[in-house]
C-alpha positions as CSV (number, residue, x, y, z in Angstrom):
1,M,-29.5,-43.5,-3.3
2,L,-27.2,-41.2,-1.2
3,I,-25.8,-44.5,0.9
4,V,-25.1,-46.2,-2.5
5,L,-23.3,-43.2,-3.8
6,L,-21.2,-42.6,-0.9
7,L,-20.3,-46.4,-0.9
8,C,-19.1,-46.0,-4.5
9,Y,-17.4,-43.1,-3.5
10,C,-15.7,-45.3,-0.9
11,F,-14.5,-48.1,-2.8
12,N,-13.1,-45.8,-5.7
13,F,-11.2,-44.4,-3.1
14,I,-10.1,-47.4,-1.6
15,E,-8.5,-48.3,-5.0
16,E,-6.8,-44.9,-5.4
17,F,-5.5,-46.0,-2.2
18,V,-3.9,-49.2,-3.5
19,Q,-2.8,-47.6,-6.9
20,S,-1.0,-45.0,-5.6
21,G,1.5,-47.5,-4.5
22,S,2.3,-45.9,-1.1
23,P,5.0,-48.7,0.5
24,S,2.7,-48.8,4.1
25,S,-0.5,-49.7,2.0
26,S,-0.4,-53.4,1.7
27,S,-0.2,-53.6,5.8
28,T,-2.6,-50.8,6.1
29,L,-5.9,-51.6,4.1
30,P,-7.1,-54.5,6.1
31,R,-8.3,-57.7,4.2
32,I,-11.9,-58.2,3.4
33,H,-13.6,-61.6,3.4
34,L,-16.9,-62.3,2.7
35,C,-18.1,-63.9,6.1
36,T,-21.5,-62.5,7.1
37,S,-23.5,-60.0,5.5
38,R,-23.3,-57.4,7.5
39,G,-18.8,-58.4,8.1
40,K,-18.2,-56.9,3.9
41,P,-19.8,-53.6,4.9
42,E,-18.0,-53.6,8.2
43,Q,-14.9,-54.5,6.8
44,V,-14.9,-52.0,3.8
45,L,-15.6,-49.3,6.8
46,E,-12.6,-50.3,8.4
47,A,-10.6,-49.8,5.7
48,L,-12.2,-46.4,4.8
49,I,-11.0,-45.2,8.2
50,S,-7.6,-46.8,8.0
51,I,-7.3,-44.6,4.7
52,L,-8.5,-41.8,6.4
53,S,-6.2,-41.8,9.2
54,R,-3.7,-40.6,7.0
55,K,-4.0,-36.7,6.7
56,E,-3.2,-36.4,2.6
57,F,-5.9,-39.1,2.3
58,Y,-8.4,-37.1,4.5
59,V,-7.8,-33.6,3.0
60,K,-8.8,-35.4,-0.3
61,F,-11.9,-36.6,0.9
62,V,-13.5,-34.2,3.3
63,A,-12.7,-31.4,0.3
64,A,-15.4,-33.9,-1.7
65,L,-18.0,-34.7,1.0
66,P,-19.4,-33.3,4.5
67,L,-17.2,-35.4,7.0
68,T,-19.6,-34.5,9.6
69,R,-23.0,-35.6,8.0
70,I,-21.2,-38.5,6.3
71,C,-19.9,-39.9,9.8
72,L,-23.8,-39.7,11.0
73,L,-24.6,-41.4,7.9
74,L,-22.4,-44.3,8.6
75,L,-23.5,-44.7,12.2
76,G,-27.2,-44.9,11.6
77,N,-29.7,-45.3,14.1
78,S,-28.5,-49.3,15.3
79,P,-24.6,-49.8,14.7
80,S,-23.0,-53.2,15.6
81,S,-20.3,-52.2,17.9
82,A,-17.8,-52.8,15.5
83,V,-19.1,-49.5,13.2
84,A,-19.5,-47.7,16.6
85,A,-15.7,-48.4,17.4
86,Q,-14.9,-47.3,13.8
87,I,-16.6,-44.3,13.8
88,L,-15.1,-42.7,16.8
89,K,-11.5,-43.4,15.2
90,L,-12.6,-41.5,12.2
91,L,-13.9,-38.8,14.6
92,N,-10.6,-39.0,16.6
93,A,-8.8,-38.6,13.4
94,S,-10.7,-35.3,12.5
95,V,-10.5,-33.7,15.8
96,G,-6.7,-34.4,15.2
97,F,-6.3,-33.1,11.5
98,S,-9.2,-30.0,12.2
99,T,-9.2,-27.7,15.1
100,S,-12.8,-26.9,13.4
101,F,-14.1,-30.2,13.7
102,I,-15.6,-30.5,16.9
103,R,-17.7,-27.3,16.6
104,K,-18.7,-28.6,13.3
105,F,-19.7,-31.9,14.7
106,E,-21.7,-30.2,17.2
107,L,-23.7,-28.0,14.6
108,V,-25.2,-30.7,13.2
109,S,-26.3,-32.5,16.7
110,G,-23.4,-35.2,16.6
111,W,-22.5,-35.2,20.0
112,S,-26.0,-35.6,20.8
113,V,-26.7,-38.2,18.6
114,L,-23.6,-40.5,19.6
115,K,-24.8,-40.0,23.5
116,I,-28.3,-41.6,22.4
117,I,-27.0,-44.1,19.5
118,L,-23.7,-45.6,21.1
119,P,-24.7,-46.8,24.6
120,C,-27.0,-49.4,23.3
121,S,-23.4,-50.1,20.8
122,W,-21.1,-50.5,23.6
123,S,-18.5,-53.1,23.9
124,K,-14.9,-53.3,25.1
125,D,-13.6,-51.9,21.8
126,V,-16.0,-49.0,21.9
127,S,-14.7,-48.1,25.2
128,D,-11.3,-47.6,24.1
129,A,-12.2,-45.7,21.2
130,A,-14.1,-43.2,22.9
131,F,-11.2,-42.9,25.8
132,D,-8.7,-42.7,23.0
133,L,-11.0,-39.8,21.8
134,L,-11.3,-38.0,24.8
135,L,-7.5,-38.0,25.0
136,G,-6.5,-37.7,21.7
137,R,-4.6,-40.8,21.9
138,T,-3.9,-42.8,18.1
139,G,-2.4,-46.0,17.4
140,T,-0.3,-47.9,19.7
141,Y,1.1,-44.2,20.9
142,R,0.2,-43.8,24.9
143,S,1.8,-40.2,25.8
144,Q,2.5,-40.0,29.5
145,D,1.0,-36.3,29.8
146,V,-2.9,-36.7,30.2
147,S,-4.8,-33.9,28.5
148,L,-8.2,-33.7,27.1
149,R,-8.5,-33.0,23.7
150,C,-12.3,-33.8,23.2
151,P,-14.2,-33.4,26.0
152,Q,-17.8,-33.9,24.1
153,I,-17.6,-37.4,24.4
154,L,-17.3,-37.7,28.1
155,P,-21.6,-37.3,28.4
156,T,-21.5,-40.3,25.7
157,I,-19.5,-42.0,27.9
158,L,-21.5,-41.6,31.0
159,A,-24.6,-42.6,29.4
160,A,-23.0,-46.2,28.1
161,L,-22.1,-46.1,31.9
162,Q,-25.6,-46.1,32.9
163,S,-26.7,-48.5,29.8
164,G,-24.2,-50.9,30.3
165,L,-24.9,-50.5,34.9
166,N,-28.8,-51.3,34.1
167,A,-27.8,-54.5,32.2
168,V,-25.3,-55.8,34.8
169,A,-27.7,-55.3,37.5
170,S,-30.0,-57.6,35.7
171,T,-28.1,-60.4,36.6
172,S,-26.1,-59.3,40.1
173,H,-28.5,-61.8,41.3
174,V,-27.3,-64.9,39.1
175,P,-23.4,-66.2,40.8
176,E,-20.9,-65.8,38.7
177,N,-20.5,-69.5,38.2
178,S,-23.9,-70.1,36.8
179,D,-24.5,-71.3,33.8
180,L,-27.7,-69.2,33.8
181,H,-28.2,-65.8,32.3
182,L,-25.4,-65.9,30.9
183,R,-25.8,-63.5,27.4
184,L,-27.4,-60.2,28.1
185,P,-29.9,-59.0,24.8
186,L,-29.1,-55.2,23.6
187,P,-31.2,-53.5,21.3
188,S,-29.1,-53.1,18.4
189,P,-27.7,-55.6,15.8
190,A,-24.4,-57.3,16.3
191,S,-21.9,-58.4,13.3
192,E,-23.1,-62.1,13.6
193,P,-26.6,-62.7,12.1
194,G,-29.5,-62.8,14.3
195,P,-32.5,-60.2,15.4
196,H,-30.6,-58.6,18.5
197,A,-27.3,-58.1,19.7
198,V,-25.9,-60.0,22.5
199,M,-23.3,-60.3,25.0
200,P,-22.0,-62.0,27.7
201,C,-22.9,-60.5,30.9
202,S,-19.3,-61.1,32.1
203,E,-18.3,-59.4,29.3
204,Q,-20.7,-56.3,29.6
205,A,-19.4,-56.5,33.4
206,A,-15.7,-56.3,32.7
207,T,-16.2,-53.5,30.6
208,M,-18.6,-51.2,33.0
209,E,-15.5,-52.1,35.7
210,V,-12.9,-50.8,33.2
211,L,-15.1,-48.1,32.5
212,I,-15.4,-47.1,36.2
213,E,-11.7,-47.8,36.4
214,N,-10.6,-44.8,34.0
215,L,-12.9,-42.5,35.1
216,L,-11.3,-42.9,38.7
217,D,-7.8,-42.7,37.1
218,L,-8.5,-39.5,35.3
219,H,-10.3,-37.6,37.9
220,S,-7.6,-38.7,40.7
221,T,-4.4,-37.4,38.3
222,T,-6.0,-34.8,35.7
223,A,-7.4,-31.5,37.0
224,Q,-8.9,-30.9,33.7
225,F,-10.7,-33.7,33.9
226,R,-11.9,-32.7,37.4
227,S,-13.1,-29.6,36.0
228,L,-15.4,-31.2,33.4
229,F,-17.5,-32.2,36.3
230,Q,-18.1,-28.6,37.0
231,S,-21.2,-29.3,34.3
232,H,-24.3,-29.8,35.9
233,N,-25.5,-31.8,33.6
234,T,-22.6,-34.0,33.1
235,T,-22.4,-34.4,36.6
236,Q,-25.7,-35.2,36.7
237,L,-25.4,-38.3,34.2
238,F,-23.2,-40.2,36.8
239,I,-25.6,-39.4,39.8
240,D,-28.6,-40.9,37.7
241,A,-26.4,-44.2,36.9
242,Y,-25.2,-44.5,40.5
243,K,-28.5,-43.8,41.8
244,S,-30.2,-47.1,39.4
245,F,-27.8,-49.0,40.2
246,V,-27.3,-48.8,43.7
247,K,-31.7,-49.1,43.7
248,S,-31.4,-52.2,41.8
249,L,-29.3,-54.0,44.1
250,T,-31.1,-53.0,47.2
251,E,-34.3,-54.8,45.6
252,L,-32.0,-58.0,45.5
253,S,-31.7,-60.9,48.4
254,E,-28.1,-61.8,47.2
255,I,-25.7,-60.4,45.3
256,N,-22.7,-61.6,42.9
257,A,-19.1,-60.3,43.5
258,R,-18.6,-58.8,40.0
259,A,-21.6,-56.6,40.9
260,L,-20.2,-56.0,44.5
261,R,-16.7,-55.2,43.1
262,I,-18.1,-52.9,40.5
263,L,-20.6,-51.3,43.2
264,E,-17.4,-50.1,45.0
265,K,-15.2,-48.7,41.8
266,L,-18.9,-46.7,41.6
267,T,-18.8,-45.6,45.5
268,H,-15.3,-44.5,45.0
269,F,-16.1,-42.3,42.2
270,G,-18.8,-41.2,43.7
271,L,-16.8,-39.9,46.8
272,A,-14.3,-38.6,44.8
273,L,-17.5,-36.3,43.3
274,A,-18.3,-35.4,46.8
275,L,-15.1,-34.1,47.8
276,D,-14.3,-32.2,44.6
277,N,-14.7,-28.1,45.1
278,S,-15.7,-28.7,41.1
279,V,-18.9,-30.5,41.8
280,A,-21.9,-28.1,42.9
281,G,-23.0,-29.0,46.8
282,S,-26.5,-29.6,46.1
283,Q,-25.3,-32.9,43.6
284,K,-22.5,-33.7,46.5
285,R,-25.2,-33.9,49.1
286,E,-27.2,-36.1,46.3
287,A,-23.9,-38.4,46.2
288,C,-23.9,-38.8,49.9
289,V,-27.6,-39.9,50.1
290,I,-27.1,-42.6,47.4
291,D,-24.1,-44.0,49.8
292,N,-26.4,-43.9,52.3
293,A,-28.7,-45.9,50.8
294,M,-26.3,-48.7,49.3
295,P,-27.5,-52.1,51.2
296,L,-25.2,-52.6,53.8
297,E,-27.0,-55.3,55.5
298,G,-25.8,-58.8,54.6
299,H,-23.3,-58.0,52.4
300,A,-20.0,-56.6,52.6
301,Y,-20.4,-52.9,51.9
302,D,-19.6,-52.0,55.6
303,H,-16.1,-51.1,54.7
304,V,-16.0,-49.6,51.1
305,I,-17.1,-45.8,52.2
306,T,-14.1,-45.7,55.1
307,R,-11.6,-47.3,52.7
308,Y,-12.0,-45.5,49.7
309,S,-12.7,-41.8,52.0
310,M,-9.2,-43.0,53.6
311,S,-7.5,-43.4,50.1
312,F,-9.0,-40.7,47.8
313,Q,-6.7,-38.1,49.2
314,R,-3.8,-40.2,48.9
315,R,-4.0,-41.2,45.2
316,R,-5.4,-37.8,44.5
317,V,-2.9,-36.2,42.5
318,F,-2.8,-32.0,41.7
């Protein structure tokens, strides 16, 4: 009943927006097509988020409904990647409009819920939306001055990294030009009909590779980001993901080039943490142990540690 009432309110809200005569309403409001059973609700959600990105409508909405709980209600237990990305965009707008929203969302365990739910729905769009939320980026605007606005989303990003690496590791033995294992099953429904969400393994690997590159760039350029790894729990999330991926690769007789590229970037980030004064000594040692456990023999890994340890200080900007 609550969901029905919410949808009715959303439709009325969208209708009010269209009737308001806003010059940009026709371009702001996405066109809704009846293409799939899931497509229409997702497009309605996209329309709602687009409207709420304008402060005057956002204020009206939050005055009528508890937005923190609405976000979790709309997210559900198994969202598609399209829904997950839209909810992150709504959170981004909320954090920008309200200085107290981060705390209010924490009071309903929202950040903990995201850490559990979102990794199963991770995609390129979700990853982009998560980093936009982390850095406070909106629309196409990208400031040259990098600062963190919502560090509470970082544990979710790292949890998604571990989930994605586990999926990539499961096909690391398959040549990149092979027709085998072209799709990876994910434990969440997709926008298209079907019992489970699926993502091409090449797309999953590319998403993880870009995610790691984003972490590397932020760590090498932003002191505020490096300070987040003073948290033992945050650092441990990465170490667990790194350790699990390396362990999976050591059990394979052959590893494709895609997995090797990801391993190189993971090694780079692991060494960056090992050289970072923000990280606890015990976790630095654990990261070094993982480096030493890499399956060097028979693979082109022997250059990784030397090359990245030499380049780390050149990249890092204080």
